[in-house]
C-alpha positions, 0 to 999 in steps of 0.5 A: 447348539442352535442358539449358539450358532444363531448368536455366532451368525448374528456376530458375523453379520454385524462384523460384515456390516461394520466392515461394509460401512467402514469400506464405504466410508474409506471409499467416500474419503478417497473420492473426496480427496481425489476431488479436492486434490486433483479435480479442484486443485487449480481452484484451491491453489489460487485461493491459497496464493491469494491468502499467501501472496500480496501484490504491492504497487511501488510508486516511481521516482518523479522526474526532475525539472532542470533549467537550460544549463542543467541546474536542478529546479525541482528534485526529490529526497527520501522521506517517511510517512505514517500510514494507517491501514483501515482494513486491519481495524475492526469496525466496532473497535474504531473509537478504541483505536483512535483513543489508543493512538491519541495517547501516543500522538498527543500534541502532534499533527497526527492527533488532529487528523485522528479527531477527523478520522471518522469523516476521512474514512468515508473518502478513503478505500483502505489507506490513510496518510497520518503524517508525511515528511518525517525526519530521521529524528522522529522516525524512532518514535513512530517506529516504536508505535508501529510495532505496538499497533499492527495497523500503523506502518512506516513507509519510505516515500519520496518528497518533492523539493524546489531549489528556488521556491520563491523565484520559480513557483509561478511557473513550476507549480507544485505537487500535492496529494491527488483528489478524485478529479486528479485521478480522472484527469490524469487517467492514472489509477496509481494516484490512489496509492497512499503517498502518491503525488500529482502536479497541481499547477504549472510545469508540474501539472502540464507535464504530469504524465512525463514526470510521473514515471511507471509504477513497479510491482512487488509480489510478497509472501505473507504469513497469517498475520499479514507480515511480509516473509519474503519477496517472491517477484519484483518488477522495478518501477521506472522513474519519470522523465527529466524535463529541461526548460529554456529558462536560465535560473541565473538570469531569473534570479537577477531579474527577481533581485532587481524587481524585489528592490523596486 
């Protein structure tokens, strides 16, 4: 009888110990959940938003340049560019990526740029423009490639055009991709964007701040593969100012024709 009572007491004690440790474990889990969900909620919400939301800067349309009668001397047209996202490429897989891309871009300007890619990467933070000014006929080919390789994307861009490039080049100047000196000179960090352009000489350079405009902001929601799901918030970019010169382009053309005949 005593032996049976002893075994019964042992079983009861074990049950109590088991219940105690289970209750303790439940309390620890509840306290941990309280700590994460209530006390640390702001921190983890911020981390979640950083992974879910992407801030994208949108370049403005560069302002036009017109003559004294309102004729366009410098204007913009829509174009497309092939962009390589360096952060999407594993560092130990760079040569394989270059080899794969060159198969698709054989006999193309992009192929030549891919050969110099290792040296270009040292001068770039994230994005590299492989090719600009793609026309509509070429767009389909590059779009197929961008679907195959997630680190290649096609971006709609703005290309600068001049109505009278020969007659006006000496005073209008031109635009091109900025270097580090241009970014420091203009005090405009947005020039670091992959397809940004800056005035290099002439009126384009002199009135760079007026012509550039104000950059817009897009807040994008992305999935785990960094693909855009929707636009959460957007602030439109503000186009640059139109610069009107005192030059009469008709008179300029007449003078050019007279001098070219001599």
